[in-house]
HTML snippet that shows the backbone in 3Dmol.js (N, CA, C, O; Angstrom):
<script src="https://3Dmol.org/build/3Dmol-min.js"></script>
<div id="view" style="width:600px;height:400px;position:relative"></div>
<script>
const pdb = `
ATOM      1  N   UNK A   1     -35.453-159.778  62.592  1.00  0.00           N
ATOM      2  CA  UNK A   1     -36.898-159.728  62.612  1.00  0.00           C
ATOM      3  C   UNK A   1     -37.357-158.561  61.726  1.00  0.00           C
ATOM      4  O   UNK A   1     -36.769-157.480  61.750  1.00  0.00           O
ATOM      5  N   UNK A   2     -38.394-158.796  60.962  1.00  0.00           N
ATOM      6  CA  UNK A   2     -38.931-157.724  60.119  1.00  0.00           C
ATOM      7  C   UNK A   2     -39.667-156.711  61.001  1.00  0.00           C
ATOM      8  O   UNK A   2     -40.029-157.026  62.134  1.00  0.00           O
ATOM      9  N   UNK A   3     -39.890-155.497  60.487  1.00  0.00           N
ATOM     10  CA  UNK A   3     -40.632-154.511  61.287  1.00  0.00           C
ATOM     11  C   UNK A   3     -42.022-155.019  61.691  1.00  0.00           C
ATOM     12  O   UNK A   3     -42.467-154.785  62.815  1.00  0.00           O
ATOM     13  N   UNK A   4     -42.700-155.707  60.781  1.00  0.00           N
ATOM     14  CA  UNK A   4     -44.038-156.235  61.102  1.00  0.00           C
ATOM     15  C   UNK A   4     -43.952-157.319  62.181  1.00  0.00           C
ATOM     16  O   UNK A   4     -44.796-157.371  63.075  1.00  0.00           O
ATOM     17  N   UNK A   5     -42.941-158.178  62.098  1.00  0.00           N
ATOM     18  CA  UNK A   5     -42.766-159.209  63.116  1.00  0.00           C
ATOM     19  C   UNK A   5     -42.455-158.561  64.463  1.00  0.00           C
ATOM     20  O   UNK A   5     -42.894-159.052  65.504  1.00  0.00           O
ATOM     21  N   UNK A   6     -41.707-157.470  64.450  1.00  0.00           N
ATOM     22  CA  UNK A   6     -41.407-156.767  65.691  1.00  0.00           C
ATOM     23  C   UNK A   6     -42.679-156.199  66.311  1.00  0.00           C
ATOM     24  O   UNK A   6     -42.855-156.259  67.528  1.00  0.00           O
ATOM     25  N   UNK A   7     -43.574-155.645  65.477  1.00  0.00           N
ATOM     26  CA  UNK A   7     -44.847-155.116  65.990  1.00  0.00           C
ATOM     27  C   UNK A   7     -45.690-156.243  66.580  1.00  0.00           C
ATOM     28  O   UNK A   7     -46.288-156.083  67.644  1.00  0.00           O
ATOM     29  N   UNK A   8     -45.738-157.383  65.890  1.00  0.00           N
ATOM     30  CA  UNK A   8     -46.487-158.537  66.404  1.00  0.00           C
ATOM     31  C   UNK A   8     -45.859-159.009  67.718  1.00  0.00           C
ATOM     32  O   UNK A   8     -46.577-159.321  68.668  1.00  0.00           O
ATOM     33  N   UNK A   9     -44.531-159.062  67.777  1.00  0.00           N
ATOM     34  CA  UNK A   9     -43.799-159.446  68.985  1.00  0.00           C
ATOM     35  C   UNK A   9     -44.200-158.558  70.163  1.00  0.00           C
ATOM     36  O   UNK A   9     -44.492-159.057  71.250  1.00  0.00           O
ATOM     37  N   UNK A  10     -44.213-157.246  69.946  1.00  0.00           N
ATOM     38  CA  UNK A  10     -44.562-156.312  71.017  1.00  0.00           C
ATOM     39  C   UNK A  10     -45.991-156.535  71.506  1.00  0.00           C
ATOM     40  O   UNK A  10     -46.244-156.518  72.711  1.00  0.00           O
ATOM     41  N   UNK A  11     -46.918-156.742  70.586  1.00  0.00           N
ATOM     42  CA  UNK A  11     -48.317-156.952  70.976  1.00  0.00           C
ATOM     43  C   UNK A  11     -48.515-158.316  71.639  1.00  0.00           C
ATOM     44  O   UNK A  11     -49.335-158.457  72.547  1.00  0.00           O
ATOM     45  N   UNK A  12     -47.762-159.315  71.182  1.00  0.00           N
ATOM     46  CA  UNK A  12     -47.811-160.635  71.839  1.00  0.00           C
ATOM     47  C   UNK A  12     -47.327-160.512  73.279  1.00  0.00           C
ATOM     48  O   UNK A  12     -47.913-161.098  74.190  1.00  0.00           O
ATOM     49  N   UNK A  13     -46.256-159.749  73.481  1.00  0.00           N
ATOM     50  CA  UNK A  13     -45.687-159.574  74.812  1.00  0.00           C
ATOM     51  C   UNK A  13     -46.663-158.874  75.749  1.00  0.00           C
ATOM     52  O   UNK A  13     -46.596-159.045  76.966  1.00  0.00           O
ATOM     53  N   UNK A  14     -47.569-158.086  75.177  1.00  0.00           N
ATOM     54  CA  UNK A  14     -48.610-157.435  75.975  1.00  0.00           C
ATOM     55  C   UNK A  14     -49.733-158.403  76.322  1.00  0.00           C
ATOM     56  O   UNK A  14     -50.610-158.085  77.126  1.00  0.00           O
ATOM     57  N   UNK A  15     -49.701-159.587  75.712  1.00  0.00           N
ATOM     58  CA  UNK A  15     -50.723-160.591  76.000  1.00  0.00           C
ATOM     59  C   UNK A  15     -51.964-160.490  75.134  1.00  0.00           C
ATOM     60  O   UNK A  15     -52.998-161.079  75.449  1.00  0.00           O
ATOM     61  N   UNK A  16     -51.861-159.747  74.048  1.00  0.00           N
ATOM     62  CA  UNK A  16     -53.033-159.577  73.180  1.00  0.00           C
ATOM     63  C   UNK A  16     -53.240-160.819  72.325  1.00  0.00           C
ATOM     64  O   UNK A  16     -52.276-161.392  71.818  1.00  0.00           O
ATOM     65  N   UNK A  17     -54.502-161.242  72.159  1.00  0.00           N
ATOM     66  CA  UNK A  17     -54.798-162.405  71.303  1.00  0.00           C
ATOM     67  C   UNK A  17     -54.627-162.061  69.820  1.00  0.00           C
ATOM     68  O   UNK A  17     -54.617-160.894  69.429  1.00  0.00           O
ATOM     69  N   UNK A  18     -54.493-163.103  69.018  1.00  0.00           N
ATOM     70  CA  UNK A  18     -54.259-162.939  67.581  1.00  0.00           C
ATOM     71  C   UNK A  18     -55.294-162.050  66.903  1.00  0.00           C
ATOM     72  O   UNK A  18     -54.941-161.214  66.072  1.00  0.00           O
ATOM     73  N   UNK A  19     -56.554-162.219  67.245  1.00  0.00           N
ATOM     74  CA  UNK A  19     -57.605-161.433  66.582  1.00  0.00           C
ATOM     75  C   UNK A  19     -57.453-159.941  66.877  1.00  0.00           C
ATOM     76  O   UNK A  19     -57.679-159.109  65.998  1.00  0.00           O
ATOM     77  N   UNK A  20     -57.077-159.605  68.088  1.00  0.00           N
ATOM     78  CA  UNK A  20     -56.877-158.198  68.459  1.00  0.00           C
ATOM     79  C   UNK A  20     -55.639-157.642  67.754  1.00  0.00           C
ATOM     80  O   UNK A  20     -55.653-156.520  67.246  1.00  0.00           O
ATOM     81  N   UNK A  21     -54.571-158.438  67.728  1.00  0.00           N
ATOM     82  CA  UNK A  21     -53.360-158.019  67.017  1.00  0.00           C
ATOM     83  C   UNK A  21     -53.685-157.771  65.548  1.00  0.00           C
ATOM     84  O   UNK A  21     -53.261-156.769  64.972  1.00  0.00           O
ATOM     85  N   UNK A  22     -54.432-158.677  64.951  1.00  0.00           N
ATOM     86  CA  UNK A  22     -54.816-158.539  63.546  1.00  0.00           C
ATOM     87  C   UNK A  22     -55.595-157.245  63.325  1.00  0.00           C
ATOM     88  O   UNK A  22     -55.334-156.509  62.374  1.00  0.00           O
ATOM     89  N   UNK A  23     -56.540-156.979  64.199  1.00  0.00           N
ATOM     90  CA  UNK A  23     -57.349-155.765  64.069  1.00  0.00           C
ATOM     91  C   UNK A  23     -56.478-154.521  64.203  1.00  0.00           C
ATOM     92  O   UNK A  23     -56.583-153.596  63.397  1.00  0.00           O
ATOM     93  N   UNK A  24     -55.614-154.499  65.225  1.00  0.00           N
ATOM     94  CA  UNK A  24     -54.783-153.315  65.469  1.00  0.00           C
ATOM     95  C   UNK A  24     -53.781-153.056  64.349  1.00  0.00           C
ATOM     96  O   UNK A  24     -53.443-151.903  64.078  1.00  0.00           O
ATOM     97  N   UNK A  25     -53.303-154.111  63.696  1.00  0.00           N
ATOM     98  CA  UNK A  25     -52.324-153.953  62.624  1.00  0.00           C
ATOM     99  C   UNK A  25     -52.948-153.986  61.234  1.00  0.00           C
ATOM    100  O   UNK A  25     -52.245-153.863  60.230  1.00  0.00           O
ATOM    101  N   UNK A  26     -54.264-154.150  61.176  1.00  0.00           N
ATOM    102  CA  UNK A  26     -54.997-154.217  59.908  1.00  0.00           C
ATOM    103  C   UNK A  26     -54.468-155.326  59.005  1.00  0.00           C
ATOM    104  O   UNK A  26     -54.233-155.122  57.814  1.00  0.00           O
ATOM    105  N   UNK A  27     -54.285-156.506  59.602  1.00  0.00           N
ATOM    106  CA  UNK A  27     -53.872-157.692  58.852  1.00  0.00           C
ATOM    107  C   UNK A  27     -54.797-158.831  59.245  1.00  0.00           C
ATOM    108  O   UNK A  27     -55.563-158.705  60.200  1.00  0.00           O
ATOM    109  N   UNK A  28     -54.734-159.939  58.521  1.00  0.00           N
ATOM    110  CA  UNK A  28     -55.614-161.057  58.823  1.00  0.00           C
ATOM    111  C   UNK A  28     -55.087-161.847  60.027  1.00  0.00           C
ATOM    112  O   UNK A  28     -53.884-161.849  60.291  1.00  0.00           O
ATOM    113  N   UNK A  29     -55.985-162.515  60.750  1.00  0.00           N
ATOM    114  CA  UNK A  29     -55.543-163.358  61.869  1.00  0.00           C
ATOM    115  C   UNK A  29     -54.561-164.441  61.415  1.00  0.00           C
ATOM    116  O   UNK A  29     -53.656-164.805  62.166  1.00  0.00           O
ATOM    117  N   UNK A  30     -54.731-164.953  60.206  1.00  0.00           N
ATOM    118  CA  UNK A  30     -53.798-165.963  59.687  1.00  0.00           C
ATOM    119  C   UNK A  30     -52.396-165.381  59.527  1.00  0.00           C
ATOM    120  O   UNK A  30     -51.406-166.048  59.826  1.00  0.00           O
ATOM    121  N   UNK A  31     -52.312-164.139  59.056  1.00  0.00           N
ATOM    122  CA  UNK A  31     -51.016-163.479  58.914  1.00  0.00           C
ATOM    123  C   UNK A  31     -50.367-163.301  60.284  1.00  0.00           C
ATOM    124  O   UNK A  31     -49.153-163.452  60.423  1.00  0.00           O
ATOM    125  N   UNK A  32     -51.167-162.984  61.286  1.00  0.00           N
ATOM    126  CA  UNK A  32     -50.643-162.868  62.655  1.00  0.00           C
ATOM    127  C   UNK A  32     -50.073-164.212  63.089  1.00  0.00           C
ATOM    128  O   UNK A  32     -48.991-164.263  63.675  1.00  0.00           O
ATOM    129  N   UNK A  33     -50.784-165.298  62.811  1.00  0.00           N
ATOM    130  CA  UNK A  33     -50.299-166.636  63.187  1.00  0.00           C
ATOM    131  C   UNK A  33     -48.942-166.924  62.549  1.00  0.00           C
ATOM    132  O   UNK A  33     -48.054-167.483  63.193  1.00  0.00           O
ATOM    133  N   UNK A  34     -48.789-166.543  61.296  1.00  0.00           N
ATOM    134  CA  UNK A  34     -47.521-166.768  60.590  1.00  0.00           C
ATOM    135  C   UNK A  34     -46.412-165.929  61.219  1.00  0.00           C
ATOM    136  O   UNK A  34     -45.322-166.435  61.485  1.00  0.00           O
ATOM    137  N   UNK A  35     -46.690-164.639  61.456  1.00  0.00           N
ATOM    138  CA  UNK A  35     -45.697-163.778  62.092  1.00  0.00           C
ATOM    139  C   UNK A  35     -45.354-164.290  63.486  1.00  0.00           C
ATOM    140  O   UNK A  35     -44.190-164.299  63.885  1.00  0.00           O
ATOM    141  N   UNK A  36     -46.367-164.712  64.215  1.00  0.00           N
ATOM    142  CA  UNK A  36     -46.157-165.223  65.573  1.00  0.00           C
ATOM    143  C   UNK A  36     -45.223-166.438  65.553  1.00  0.00           C
ATOM    144  O   UNK A  36     -44.308-166.535  66.372  1.00  0.00           O
ATOM    145  N   UNK A  37     -45.453-167.345  64.632  1.00  0.00           N
ATOM    146  CA  UNK A  37     -44.610-168.535  64.520  1.00  0.00           C
ATOM    147  C   UNK A  37     -43.174-168.152  64.175  1.00  0.00           C
ATOM    148  O   UNK A  37     -42.229-168.723  64.720  1.00  0.00           O
ATOM    149  N   UNK A  38     -43.009-167.197  63.282  1.00  0.00           N
ATOM    150  CA  UNK A  38     -41.662-166.762  62.893  1.00  0.00           C
ATOM    151  C   UNK A  38     -40.961-166.048  64.048  1.00  0.00           C
ATOM    152  O   UNK A  38     -39.754-166.201  64.234  1.00  0.00           O
ATOM    153  N   UNK A  39     -41.719-165.267  64.824  1.00  0.00           N
ATOM    154  CA  UNK A  39     -41.144-164.584  65.987  1.00  0.00           C
ATOM    155  C   UNK A  39     -40.644-165.622  66.992  1.00  0.00           C
ATOM    156  O   UNK A  39     -39.532-165.516  67.509  1.00  0.00           O
ATOM    157  N   UNK A  40     -41.476-166.620  67.260  1.00  0.00           N
ATOM    158  CA  UNK A  40     -41.087-167.665  68.212  1.00  0.00           C
ATOM    159  C   UNK A  40     -39.839-168.397  67.713  1.00  0.00           C
ATOM    160  O   UNK A  40     -38.940-168.710  68.494  1.00  0.00           O
ATOM    161  N   UNK A  41     -39.795-168.663  66.426  1.00  0.00           N
ATOM    162  CA  UNK A  41     -38.649-169.359  65.819  1.00  0.00           C
ATOM    163  C   UNK A  41     -37.380-168.503  65.899  1.00  0.00           C
ATOM    164  O   UNK A  41     -36.319-168.987  66.294  1.00  0.00           O
ATOM    165  N   UNK A  42     -37.501-167.242  65.523  1.00  0.00           N
ATOM    166  CA  UNK A  42     -36.335-166.361  65.483  1.00  0.00           C
ATOM    167  C   UNK A  42     -35.799-166.027  66.872  1.00  0.00           C
ATOM    168  O   UNK A  42     -34.593-165.848  67.042  1.00  0.00           O
ATOM    169  N   UNK A  43     -36.684-165.942  67.865  1.00  0.00           N
ATOM    170  CA  UNK A  43     -36.235-165.612  69.222  1.00  0.00           C
ATOM    171  C   UNK A  43     -35.792-166.849  69.979  1.00  0.00           C
ATOM    172  O   UNK A  43     -35.078-166.749  70.977  1.00  0.00           O
ATOM    173  N   UNK A  44     -36.215-168.020  69.506  1.00  0.00           N
ATOM    174  CA  UNK A  44     -35.881-169.255  70.207  1.00  0.00           C
ATOM    175  C   UNK A  44     -36.733-169.484  71.434  1.00  0.00           C
ATOM    176  O   UNK A  44     -36.452-170.370  72.240  1.00  0.00           O
ATOM    177  N   UNK A  45     -37.779-168.681  71.577  1.00  0.00           N
ATOM    178  CA  UNK A  45     -38.678-168.814  72.729  1.00  0.00           C
ATOM    179  C   UNK A  45     -39.579-170.023  72.514  1.00  0.00           C
ATOM    180  O   UNK A  45     -40.221-170.156  71.472  1.00  0.00           O
ATOM    181  N   UNK A  46     -39.619-170.895  73.502  1.00  0.00           N
ATOM    182  CA  UNK A  46     -40.457-172.080  73.402  1.00  0.00           C
ATOM    183  C   UNK A  46     -41.878-171.859  73.894  1.00  0.00           C
ATOM    184  O   UNK A  46     -42.755-172.700  73.698  1.00  0.00           O
ATOM    185  N   UNK A  47     -42.094-170.708  74.541  1.00  0.00           N
ATOM    186  CA  UNK A  47     -43.428-170.428  75.073  1.00  0.00           C
ATOM    187  C   UNK A  47     -43.613-168.918  75.204  1.00  0.00           C
ATOM    188  O   UNK A  47     -42.651-168.154  75.125  1.00  0.00           O
ATOM    189  N   UNK A  48     -44.854-168.504  75.405  1.00  0.00           N
ATOM    190  CA  UNK A  48     -45.155-167.087  75.551  1.00  0.00           C
ATOM    191  C   UNK A  48     -44.490-166.489  76.794  1.00  0.00           C
ATOM    192  O   UNK A  48     -43.980-165.372  76.711  1.00  0.00           O
ATOM    193  N   UNK A  49     -44.470-167.183  77.950  1.00  0.00           N
ATOM    194  CA  UNK A  49     -43.778-166.595  79.106  1.00  0.00           C
ATOM    195  C   UNK A  49     -42.294-166.326  78.847  1.00  0.00           C
ATOM    196  O   UNK A  49     -41.754-165.325  79.317  1.00  0.00           O
ATOM    197  N   UNK A  50     -41.644-167.203  78.110  1.00  0.00           N
ATOM    198  CA  UNK A  50     -40.238-166.980  77.768  1.00  0.00           C
ATOM    199  C   UNK A  50     -40.124-165.778  76.834  1.00  0.00           C
ATOM    200  O   UNK A  50     -39.193-164.981  76.950  1.00  0.00           O
ATOM    201  N   UNK A  51     -41.065-165.654  75.916  1.00  0.00           N
ATOM    202  CA  UNK A  51     -41.066-164.518  75.002  1.00  0.00           C
ATOM    203  C   UNK A  51     -41.234-163.211  75.771  1.00  0.00           C
ATOM    204  O   UNK A  51     -40.582-162.218  75.448  1.00  0.00           O
ATOM    205  N   UNK A  52     -42.095-163.198  76.778  1.00  0.00           N
ATOM    206  CA  UNK A  52     -42.298-161.998  77.592  1.00  0.00           C
ATOM    207  C   UNK A  52     -41.009-161.643  78.332  1.00  0.00           C
ATOM    208  O   UNK A  52     -40.659-160.467  78.432  1.00  0.00           O
ATOM    209  N   UNK A  53     -40.307-162.641  78.846  1.00  0.00           N
ATOM    210  CA  UNK A  53     -39.024-162.384  79.511  1.00  0.00           C
ATOM    211  C   UNK A  53     -38.024-161.775  78.529  1.00  0.00           C
ATOM    212  O   UNK A  53     -37.280-160.862  78.885  1.00  0.00           O
ATOM    213  N   UNK A  54     -38.008-162.279  77.297  1.00  0.00           N
ATOM    214  CA  UNK A  54     -37.133-161.710  76.270  1.00  0.00           C
ATOM    215  C   UNK A  54     -37.517-160.262  75.968  1.00  0.00           C
ATOM    216  O   UNK A  54     -36.651-159.408  75.778  1.00  0.00           O
ATOM    217  N   UNK A  55     -38.814-159.997  75.925  1.00  0.00           N
ATOM    218  CA  UNK A  55     -39.290-158.640  75.658  1.00  0.00           C
ATOM    219  C   UNK A  55     -38.841-157.699  76.767  1.00  0.00           C
ATOM    220  O   UNK A  55     -38.403-156.580  76.500  1.00  0.00           O
ATOM    221  N   UNK A  56     -38.950-158.151  78.003  1.00  0.00           N
ATOM    222  CA  UNK A  56     -38.535-157.326  79.132  1.00  0.00           C
ATOM    223  C   UNK A  56     -37.028-157.072  79.077  1.00  0.00           C
ATOM    224  O   UNK A  56     -36.575-155.959  79.341  1.00  0.00           O
ATOM    225  N   UNK A  57     -36.259-158.097  78.735  1.00  0.00           N
ATOM    226  CA  UNK A  57     -34.808-157.950  78.634  1.00  0.00           C
ATOM    227  C   UNK A  57     -34.430-156.987  77.510  1.00  0.00           C
ATOM    228  O   UNK A  57     -33.405-156.308  77.577  1.00  0.00           O
ATOM    229  N   UNK A  58     -35.273-156.938  76.474  1.00  0.00           N
ATOM    230  CA  UNK A  58     -35.016-156.050  75.336  1.00  0.00           C
ATOM    231  C   UNK A  58     -35.501-154.632  75.602  1.00  0.00           C
ATOM    232  O   UNK A  58     -35.298-153.736  74.784  1.00  0.00           O
ATOM    233  N   UNK A  59     -36.142-154.433  76.748  1.00  0.00           N
ATOM    234  CA  UNK A  59     -36.616-153.099  77.100  1.00  0.00           C
ATOM    235  C   UNK A  59     -38.021-152.783  76.652  1.00  0.00           C
ATOM    236  O   UNK A  59     -38.462-151.639  76.767  1.00  0.00           O
ATOM    237  N   UNK A  60     -38.743-153.781  76.139  1.00  0.00           N
ATOM    238  CA  UNK A  60     -40.149-153.559  75.771  1.00  0.00           C
ATOM    239  C   UNK A  60     -40.988-153.662  77.029  1.00  0.00           C
ATOM    240  O   UNK A  60     -40.696-154.468  77.912  1.00  0.00           O
ATOM    241  N   UNK A  61     -42.030-152.849  77.113  1.00  0.00           N
ATOM    242  CA  UNK A  61     -42.925-152.891  78.261  1.00  0.00           C
ATOM    243  C   UNK A  61     -44.048-153.858  77.944  1.00  0.00           C
ATOM    244  O   UNK A  61     -44.920-153.532  77.140  1.00  0.00           O
ATOM    245  N   UNK A  62     -44.056-155.066  78.564  1.00  0.00           N
ATOM    246  CA  UNK A  62     -45.084-156.044  78.249  1.00  0.00           C
ATOM    247  C   UNK A  62     -46.431-155.776  78.892  1.00  0.00           C
ATOM    248  O   UNK A  62     -47.383-156.524  78.670  1.00  0.00           O
ATOM    249  N   UNK A  63     -46.523-154.717  79.687  1.00  0.00           N
ATOM    250  CA  UNK A  63     -47.803-154.389  80.304  1.00  0.00           C
ATOM    251  C   UNK A  63     -48.719-153.753  79.270  1.00  0.00           C
ATOM    252  O   UNK A  63     -48.285-152.892  78.504  1.00  0.00           O
ATOM    253  N   UNK A  64     -49.985-154.168  79.239  1.00  0.00           N
ATOM    254  CA  UNK A  64     -50.929-153.563  78.287  1.00  0.00           C
ATOM    255  C   UNK A  64     -51.079-152.068  78.548  1.00  0.00           C
ATOM    256  O   UNK A  64     -51.034-151.628  79.697  1.00  0.00           O
ATOM    257  N   UNK A  65     -51.257-151.291  77.489  1.00  0.00           N
ATOM    258  CA  UNK A  65     -51.485-149.860  77.660  1.00  0.00           C
ATOM    259  C   UNK A  65     -52.841-149.643  78.304  1.00  0.00           C
ATOM    260  O   UNK A  65     -53.807-150.355  78.031  1.00  0.00           O
ATOM    261  N   UNK A  66     -52.881-148.664  79.144  1.00  0.00           N
ATOM    262  CA  UNK A  66     -54.137-148.410  79.870  1.00  0.00           C
ATOM    263  C   UNK A  66     -54.669-147.065  79.544  1.00  0.00           C
ATOM    264  O   UNK A  66     -55.718-146.675  80.058  1.00  0.00           O
TER     265      UNK A  66
END
`;
const viewer = $3Dmol.createViewer("view");
viewer.addModel(pdb, "pdb");
viewer.setStyle({}, {cartoon: {color: "spectrum"}});
viewer.zoomTo();
viewer.render();
</script>
């Protein structure tokens, strides 16, 4: 996974929508969609809940920052 895809992965695991991810990373929402699709493909996750489980197993904290 590229560093940018990893950042998108972490924000997806927090449950953030594409528009928020785009804003936080200063990229377009379309670019987020592309990264999101590649993350799902590379991780083999068929859904967001599975992706969150993978994030937890990898040691990422999927809880939104407060």
